[in-house]
DRENPA-3360 file (N, C-alpha, C; in nm, 2 decimals, always signed):
BEGIN
1 = MIDIEKFT = +8.47/+4.29/+6.33/+8.57/+4.37/+6.35/+8.53/+4.50/+6.31 ~ +8.57/+4.61/+6.42/+8.54/+4.69/+6.46/+8.60/+4.77/+6.34 ~ +8.59/+4.93/+6.27/+8.57/+5.00/+6.14/+8.63/+5.14/+6.22 ~ +8.73/+5.17/+6.23/+8.83/+5.25/+6.38/+8.81/+5.38/+6.27 ~ +8.75/+5.39/+6.11/+8.76/+5.50/+6.10/+8.58/+5.56/+6.10 ~ +8.49/+5.46/+6.12/+8.36/+5.50/+6.14/+8.31/+5.50/+6.22 ~ +8.42/+5.40/+6.36/+8.32/+5.41/+6.51/+8.35/+5.49/+6.59 ~ +8.22/+5.51/+6.64/+8.22/+5.63/+6.73/+8.20/+5.60/+6.88;
9 = GWSASLSN = +8.26/+5.66/+6.97/+8.27/+5.61/+7.13/+8.43/+5.57/+7.20 ~ +8.40/+5.52/+7.35/+8.49/+5.54/+7.35/+8.59/+5.38/+7.33 ~ +8.70/+5.37/+7.38/+8.82/+5.22/+7.34/+8.86/+5.22/+7.45 ~ +8.91/+5.15/+7.50/+8.92/+5.12/+7.64/+9.05/+4.98/+7.69 ~ +9.19/+5.00/+7.63/+9.27/+4.90/+7.62/+9.27/+4.81/+7.81 ~ +9.32/+4.74/+7.80/+9.28/+4.64/+7.96/+9.42/+4.58/+7.97 ~ +9.42/+4.59/+8.11/+9.50/+4.51/+8.06/+9.55/+4.31/+8.06 ~ +9.48/+4.30/+8.04/+9.50/+4.16/+7.99/+9.58/+4.11/+7.81;
17 = GETAFEGT = +9.52/+4.25/+7.82/+9.55/+4.27/+7.66/+9.48/+4.29/+7.55 ~ +9.34/+4.27/+7.64/+9.18/+4.32/+7.47/+9.15/+4.44/+7.50 ~ +9.12/+4.46/+7.38/+9.06/+4.64/+7.40/+8.91/+4.63/+7.42 ~ +8.87/+4.70/+7.47/+8.70/+4.72/+7.55/+8.65/+4.83/+7.41 ~ +8.52/+4.80/+7.33/+8.46/+4.88/+7.25/+8.34/+4.96/+7.28 ~ +8.32/+5.06/+7.34/+8.16/+5.10/+7.37/+8.01/+5.04/+7.27 ~ +7.97/+4.97/+7.32/+7.84/+4.97/+7.22/+7.77/+5.01/+7.22 ~ +7.57/+4.97/+7.16/+7.52/+5.04/+7.14/+7.40/+4.99/+7.35;
25 = PQPNQPTP = +7.40/+5.12/+7.36/+7.30/+5.10/+7.51/+7.17/+5.03/+7.50 ~ +7.10/+4.91/+7.56/+7.01/+4.85/+7.58/+6.90/+4.89/+7.69 ~ +6.77/+4.93/+7.61/+6.71/+4.98/+7.75/+6.71/+4.83/+7.81 ~ +6.65/+4.92/+7.97/+6.70/+4.77/+8.12/+6.77/+4.75/+8.16 ~ +6.93/+4.80/+8.10/+7.07/+4.77/+8.06/+7.13/+4.83/+8.14 ~ +7.26/+4.83/+8.20/+7.35/+4.94/+8.27/+7.42/+4.94/+8.17 ~ +7.44/+5.07/+8.11/+7.55/+5.17/+8.06/+7.64/+5.05/+7.97 ~ +7.70/+5.05/+7.85/+7.76/+4.98/+7.83/+7.96/+5.04/+7.94;
33 = WKQLLSMC = +7.96/+5.12/+7.96/+8.09/+5.17/+8.05/+8.03/+5.05/+8.18 ~ +7.94/+5.08/+8.22/+7.88/+5.06/+8.37/+7.93/+4.91/+8.36 ~ +7.89/+4.79/+8.20/+7.90/+4.67/+8.16/+8.04/+4.68/+8.19 ~ +8.13/+4.74/+8.18/+8.29/+4.78/+8.13/+8.32/+4.72/+8.29 ~ +8.30/+4.82/+8.37/+8.35/+4.86/+8.50/+8.33/+4.69/+8.57 ~ +8.20/+4.66/+8.57/+8.16/+4.52/+8.60/+8.25/+4.46/+8.57 ~ +8.24/+4.44/+8.50/+8.38/+4.30/+8.41/+8.53/+4.29/+8.45 ~ +8.58/+4.39/+8.47/+8.70/+4.42/+8.46/+8.68/+4.44/+8.62;
41 = KERGIEIT = +8.56/+4.46/+8.75/+8.59/+4.42/+8.91/+8.56/+4.22/+8.84 ~ +8.48/+4.18/+8.81/+8.49/+4.07/+8.82/+8.60/+3.96/+8.77 ~ +8.61/+3.98/+8.69/+8.82/+3.89/+8.62/+8.92/+4.02/+8.74 ~ +8.91/+4.07/+8.78/+9.03/+4.21/+8.78/+9.10/+4.18/+8.74 ~ +9.05/+4.31/+8.63/+9.14/+4.35/+8.53/+9.11/+4.49/+8.56 ~ +9.24/+4.59/+8.46/+9.20/+4.69/+8.52/+9.19/+4.76/+8.35 ~ +9.17/+4.93/+8.32/+9.19/+5.02/+8.23/+9.32/+5.03/+8.27 ~ +9.40/+5.00/+8.08/+9.51/+5.05/+8.16/+9.52/+5.20/+8.05;
49 = RLRLFRGK = +9.42/+5.22/+7.97/+9.43/+5.33/+7.81/+9.28/+5.33/+7.79 ~ +9.26/+5.49/+7.69/+9.09/+5.54/+7.76/+9.09/+5.59/+7.66 ~ +9.03/+5.63/+7.54/+9.01/+5.70/+7.41/+8.85/+5.70/+7.35 ~ +8.93/+5.81/+7.32/+8.76/+5.83/+7.24/+8.75/+5.90/+7.09 ~ +8.62/+5.83/+7.03/+8.63/+5.85/+6.87/+8.49/+5.93/+6.90 ~ +8.53/+6.03/+6.81/+8.44/+6.11/+6.77/+8.42/+6.22/+6.63 ~ +8.35/+6.08/+6.53/+8.43/+6.17/+6.40/+8.55/+6.17/+6.35 ~ +8.60/+6.26/+6.31/+8.75/+6.27/+6.33/+8.84/+6.30/+6.41;
57 = VRVMSMPP = +8.75/+6.34/+6.51/+8.86/+6.38/+6.67/+8.85/+6.25/+6.73 ~ +9.02/+6.31/+6.83/+9.03/+6.06/+6.84/+9.12/+6.20/+7.00 ~ +9.05/+6.15/+7.12/+9.12/+6.17/+7.28/+9.19/+6.06/+7.28 ~ +9.30/+6.09/+7.41/+9.33/+5.98/+7.48/+9.35/+6.03/+7.64 ~ +9.37/+5.96/+7.73/+9.35/+5.98/+7.82/+9.51/+5.94/+7.89 ~ +9.54/+6.01/+7.98/+9.67/+5.99/+8.10/+9.67/+5.81/+8.08 ~ +9.89/+5.79/+8.08/+9.85/+5.68/+8.08/+9.86/+5.60/+8.19 ~ +9.82/+5.54/+8.30/+9.77/+5.43/+8.38/+9.91/+5.56/+8.47;
65 = KMCQGYFQ = +10.00/+5.52/+8.43/+10.16/+5.65/+8.56/+10.13/+5.71/+8.59 ~ +10.08/+5.81/+8.53/+10.01/+5.96/+8.57/+9.88/+5.94/+8.59 ~ +9.80/+5.90/+8.65/+9.64/+5.88/+8.73/+9.61/+5.76/+8.78 ~ +9.53/+5.80/+8.80/+9.42/+5.70/+8.96/+9.36/+5.61/+8.96 ~ +9.33/+5.67/+8.79/+9.16/+5.61/+8.75/+9.09/+5.70/+8.64 ~ +9.00/+5.64/+8.55/+8.93/+5.73/+8.46/+8.80/+5.74/+8.45 ~ +8.75/+5.79/+8.34/+8.63/+5.90/+8.40/+8.54/+5.85/+8.25 ~ +8.46/+5.82/+8.19/+8.41/+5.87/+8.06/+8.21/+5.88/+8.13;
73 = AYEQAKSI = +8.14/+6.04/+8.04/+8.07/+6.04/+8.04/+7.97/+6.12/+7.93 ~ +7.80/+6.16/+7.93/+7.78/+6.19/+7.84/+7.74/+6.28/+7.90 ~ +7.70/+6.40/+7.81/+7.61/+6.51/+7.93/+7.55/+6.59/+7.80 ~ +7.41/+6.60/+7.83/+7.30/+6.70/+7.74/+7.31/+6.82/+7.82 ~ +7.31/+6.90/+7.73/+7.27/+7.05/+7.80/+7.15/+7.14/+7.65 ~ +7.05/+7.21/+7.75/+6.93/+7.25/+7.59/+6.98/+7.42/+7.68 ~ +7.02/+7.55/+7.53/+6.97/+7.67/+7.59/+6.84/+7.71/+7.62 ~ +6.85/+7.77/+7.70/+6.71/+7.85/+7.75/+6.67/+7.95/+7.66;
81 = FTGNTSMK = +6.78/+8.02/+7.59/+6.75/+8.12/+7.46/+6.68/+8.08/+7.34 ~ +6.75/+7.95/+7.30/+6.69/+7.86/+7.16/+6.63/+7.76/+7.15 ~ +6.63/+7.69/+7.28/+6.56/+7.60/+7.34/+6.63/+7.49/+7.29 ~ +6.77/+7.45/+7.20/+6.81/+7.35/+7.11/+6.93/+7.25/+7.25 ~ +6.89/+7.20/+7.20/+6.94/+7.09/+7.28/+7.05/+7.03/+7.21 ~ +7.22/+7.01/+7.34/+7.34/+6.91/+7.22/+7.36/+6.84/+7.29 ~ +7.46/+6.74/+7.22/+7.53/+6.64/+7.34/+7.67/+6.67/+7.34 ~ +7.72/+6.57/+7.49/+7.81/+6.56/+7.38/+7.89/+6.45/+7.50;
89 = QGIGSVVD = +8.03/+6.36/+7.48/+8.07/+6.33/+7.57/+8.23/+6.30/+7.57 ~ +8.25/+6.29/+7.68/+8.39/+6.32/+7.74/+8.46/+6.18/+7.79 ~ +8.56/+6.20/+7.83/+8.67/+6.12/+7.88/+8.75/+6.20/+7.91 ~ +8.80/+6.12/+8.14/+8.88/+6.18/+8.16/+9.01/+6.12/+8.24 ~ +9.05/+6.19/+8.35/+9.18/+6.13/+8.41/+9.18/+6.14/+8.55 ~ +9.18/+6.03/+8.67/+9.11/+6.10/+8.75/+9.30/+6.11/+8.82 ~ +9.29/+6.24/+8.91/+9.46/+6.26/+8.95/+9.42/+6.31/+9.10 ~ +9.51/+6.23/+9.14/+9.47/+6.32/+9.34/+9.26/+6.27/+9.31;
97 = DKVYITWV = +9.22/+6.49/+9.34/+9.08/+6.47/+9.40/+9.03/+6.55/+9.27 ~ +9.09/+6.55/+9.16/+9.05/+6.62/+9.07/+9.01/+6.54/+8.94 ~ +8.91/+6.57/+8.83/+8.88/+6.47/+8.70/+8.91/+6.60/+8.58 ~ +9.02/+6.54/+8.52/+9.04/+6.63/+8.44/+8.99/+6.55/+8.25 ~ +8.88/+6.62/+8.22/+8.82/+6.57/+8.14/+8.84/+6.65/+7.99 ~ +8.80/+6.59/+7.91/+8.79/+6.66/+7.75/+8.64/+6.59/+7.67 ~ +8.61/+6.65/+7.60/+8.48/+6.64/+7.57/+8.48/+6.70/+7.46 ~ +8.38/+6.61/+7.37/+8.40/+6.61/+7.17/+8.24/+6.64/+7.20;
105 = DDDGNVWQ = +8.18/+6.75/+7.12/+8.01/+6.76/+7.06/+8.00/+6.70/+6.93 ~ +7.90/+6.72/+6.88/+7.87/+6.57/+6.75/+7.95/+6.69/+6.65 ~ +7.95/+6.78/+6.67/+8.02/+6.85/+6.57/+8.16/+6.91/+6.55 ~ +8.19/+6.78/+6.66/+8.33/+6.78/+6.66/+8.47/+6.91/+6.74 ~ +8.38/+6.99/+6.82/+8.42/+7.08/+6.90/+8.48/+6.98/+7.02 ~ +8.61/+7.05/+7.05/+8.69/+6.99/+7.15/+8.72/+7.12/+7.33 ~ +8.72/+7.08/+7.43/+8.74/+7.15/+7.49/+8.74/+7.02/+7.67 ~ +8.82/+7.13/+7.70/+8.87/+7.04/+7.85/+8.78/+7.13/+8.00;
113 = DVRPLSEC = +8.79/+7.07/+8.03/+8.70/+7.06/+8.21/+8.76/+7.01/+8.32 ~ +8.81/+7.12/+8.47/+8.87/+6.99/+8.55/+8.71/+7.01/+8.60 ~ +8.69/+6.88/+8.73/+8.61/+6.89/+8.80/+8.65/+6.83/+8.95 ~ +8.58/+6.84/+9.05/+8.58/+6.75/+9.19/+8.58/+6.61/+9.15 ~ +8.70/+6.55/+9.24/+8.65/+6.40/+9.19/+8.49/+6.37/+9.31 ~ +8.48/+6.39/+9.43/+8.35/+6.40/+9.46/+8.25/+6.43/+9.37 ~ +8.22/+6.48/+9.26/+8.08/+6.49/+9.17/+8.10/+6.45/+9.06 ~ +8.24/+6.37/+9.04/+8.22/+6.25/+8.89/+8.22/+6.10/+8.97;
121 = LVHCTLA = +8.27/+6.07/+9.06/+8.27/+5.93/+9.11/+8.20/+5.79/+9.00 ~ +8.09/+5.83/+8.94/+7.98/+5.79/+8.98/+8.00/+5.73/+8.81 ~ +8.14/+5.84/+8.73/+8.14/+5.74/+8.61/+8.33/+5.71/+8.62 ~ +8.38/+5.78/+8.68/+8.45/+5.67/+8.70/+8.53/+5.54/+8.75 ~ +8.64/+5.44/+8.77/+8.74/+5.34/+8.75/+8.71/+5.31/+8.86 ~ +8.66/+5.44/+8.99/+8.73/+5.44/+9.13/+8.62/+5.34/+9.22 ~ +8.50/+5.40/+9.11/+8.31/+5.37/+9.24/+8.36/+5.23/+9.21;
% end
């Protein structure tokens, strides 16, 4: 059983009533997100809601009636001034040709971003 108070990562509510939780990536295996997308395709089920848990921060996607799909990704950035590296995780909702993403970093900072769908397809349920 998942301890939601300590859990970090995404969770997806599925059209069959199940909830999937992000697992630990394994070497030479598809990412947990790609595994979820493959499983959904094989079983003919859909994601009906996506959530992100990072520390005390909780983020929720749009409901399925408001969007055409979902997005999940990690991004790493390196400062050219300090050399420090930072990691952030985001979930988003696809609306027409845009992806509305909410990002959370390891310090609990939250910000939003809008990107063209064409740049995000590999991370979306539409792919």
